[in-house]
C-alpha positions, 0 to 999 in steps of 0.5 A: 115246851115239850110234853115231857118237860110240861109233865115234869113241870106240872108234877114238880109244881104239885109237889111244891104246892103240897110242901108249901102247905106244910111249911111257912113261907118266909116273909121276903118270899111273899107278895103284897097279898101274902102269896109266894112270889113266882118267877119265870125262866126262859131258856133261850137259844141264841143260835150259832153267832149271827144275830139275824138268826134269832127267832121272833119269839126270842126277841119278844122274850128278851124285850120282857126280861128283867134279868138276863143271864147269858154266856159271853158269846150269847150276850153279844148276839142278844144284847141289842134286844134287851131293854135298858135297865135289865139286870145282867149279872154275868157281865162285868161292870160297864159291859152290861145293860144295867147300872147295877150289873156286877163282875162275874167273879166266878158266879155260877149261872145256874145259881144266878138264875135260881136266885132271880127266879125265887125273887119273882123275876122274869129271867132269860137264860141265853145259851149259844146254839140251842138249849136242847143241845146244852146239858147244863141247861137241861140240869137247870130246868130240872132244878127249876121243876123241882122247886115248882118254878115255871119255865119255857124253852125258846129253841135256837139254831144249833151251832152244828146245823147253822154253821154247816149251812153257812159253810155251804156243806149239806149234811144229807144228800138226796139219798138221805143217810144218818147224821151223827153229832159228836162233842169232840171234848167229851166223846169216848172210845166207844163213840168214836168207834161207832161213828167210824164204823158207820157211813154216817155224816159226822158233825164234830164240835171241836177246836181248831187246834184239835181238828187234826187230832179228831181226824187222826182219831177217826182214821184210827177207829176205821174211817178212810184217810181220803174221807172228805172233811170241812173245817169251819171257824167262827161260823155264821159271822163275817170272820167265818173261814172254811177249809176243805180237806180229807181226814188224812190231809186236814192238819197239813192244810191248816198248817199251810194256811197258817192257822196253827197254832192260835195266839188267841187260844182254842177256837171253836170249830165245826168239822163235817166228815163224810161222803154224803155231806159233799164238801166237794160241792162247797165251791158251788154251795158256798153262798156266805163266804163268796159274797163280794165284800165278805169280811170287809171292814168298810168305813162309812163317814156318816151318823148311824141314823144317816147310814142305816139303809147304806150299812144294811146294804153293805151287810148284804154284801158280807161287809162289816160297816163302821159308822164314823160321823165326820159332820155334826149338825147344829142350828143356824146362828141366827134363827130369825130367818127360819122363824119367818119362813116357817110362819110364811109357810103357814100363811100361804107365802109359798107355792113350793118347799124343796128338801135336799136332805134328811137334815133339812126335813129334821130342821123343819120338823123340829121348828114345827114342834116348837110352834105346835104344828104338824104335817097339816101345815103343808096343806096346799103346798107342793113338796119336792125331795131330792133322794129316796132317803129324804122322801122317806123322812118326809113320809115318816113325817106324814108328808108325801112328796109331790116331786122326786127326781125321775133321773139323777138324785141330785139338785141338777136332777130335781131341776130337770123335772121342776116345772117352770113358773106359770102365772096362769096355773101358779097363784104364788111364784115363791119357793121355800128352800131350807138347807145347809149353810154350805150348800151350792147355788145350783138349785137356787140359780136353776129355779130362778131361771125357771121363773121362780122366786126363792127364799134360800134359808139356812136351816142348819149348819154343818160343822166338823164332828169330834174325832173318833176314838183313838182305836178308830183313828189308828185303824184308819191310818194303819190300814185296818179298814178295807174300804171307805165310802166318801159321799161328799167332798166335805166328808173327805176333808173332815175325815182327814182332818179329824182322823188322818189320811186312810192307809194306801191299802184302803180302797177309796170309793167316791160318790162323784167326780167332785168328791174324787177330785177332793180325795186326790187333792188329799193324796188319796188314790180313787179306786171306785167311782159311783155311776151316779150320785147315789149312796146305794149306787156307790155301795153297788159299785164297791161290791162290783169291785170286790167281786172283780178282785175275787174273780181275778184271784180265783182265776190266778189260783191265788189265796183271796185276801182282803185289802187290809190283809195286804198291808205290811205286818209289823215285826214282833220283838222277841222277849228275851 
């Protein structure tokens, strides 16, 4: 909170206290001890659109909120950090986080904030960008101060600054210079004349449909038509697009790019005008839109839990991952075999236990909990794990694996490092292998060849998952996804079975030859093959493919399009 705001709040609280000494508080405004209930309001900046730009303080405030009053664009950014049960009165029923949420119905946000604060609630008022740039937020603060209600401000990244940074358009050069921020909707004649007469960089918040009019206004007020200009729509999101032009050419550039008029109505943009902002350097500074998979919608046929690290990796390449589980995990039909194996684990029957998947770790952990056991039951037993994700799941359980493949992260890779049975050094010759009912026999056969006895136990069954929503199925078959990552043959078969075959414009990426063969058997063209059986190497290979397409398009002077943008568009029937 700024010193000025703090002083205003302090004086308002004194005034409210004096008024309270003369007036009898209502019964409903009193707490159990007879004191007036005291609410608190946090004005929170949600930033320009990327949820990753929220500050740590903002996340903390959202977790403590009892009531969230958020503009629609801010709500989409902050909703993941709000605890269940928080009242969200601005959101329509079914869109918020509270079962008591009501439709907005024209409700005034300032009134909602005031009523909740008077009722003693902890309120978060979330606005897009930064509250200090929002005149309505300032008015609300003054109203709270007048009633003696405490508040604080959690700054956010201003849209004008954040969008320009993501567009690769610096607002100042090494020589410095002024930067002027203009609201295109409220600027008057005097404002336009002042910024046009200066050599300052001008950052204009406007709409895509009004960008040409803003340029014409600046030219009429004295700026040269050849002044560089950049226009960015949907800044800091994976829908971001930036066009470089001049004041005199921007309208023509936007029309040739077929972005005018917009069927969605006015779309907010940030326009940066001026030589010092160096829009001409955007080719070198465009770090965000030049990511190899920027804006690609990538289908990941795994659950959110399984796909967490993979989806995060895809986001780092600029992609928009969509997790669609194709396999559901169920307990074995007859649990007796697992029961006996777990008891044998505790009584010293095994020298080794080998985990080939996260689901196997989960199955053993659940069985341990059923028997009241914990990680101490692994004492004296050597533990092997295939893949980093499986090893990470074990570490979360409190178990550090003794053996992880040094090379290929697969059953074959594990066998290459597995020691042969030695009766001198190995008091027990038996291995416990909990795994899926459809697992291959590679690992079992290899261990037997090395002299080990193997208890191959079905720890869980894999069954075909339920079909995804109709909208997702239509996107898969209609080319709405740019790529799909197939991590096993079963994901190919199951995805086609529950959702249909991906459109031929969709890039098909497979984790290995066996998966690729299955994809081809289903009539799919395989575009990307992972150099090794690892989901992260598969994602890397897809990113390299995307980068190659980008380089080829730029070299040919073509407009770069995502695969889904190349599908034939349906003709719209005209309404007579």
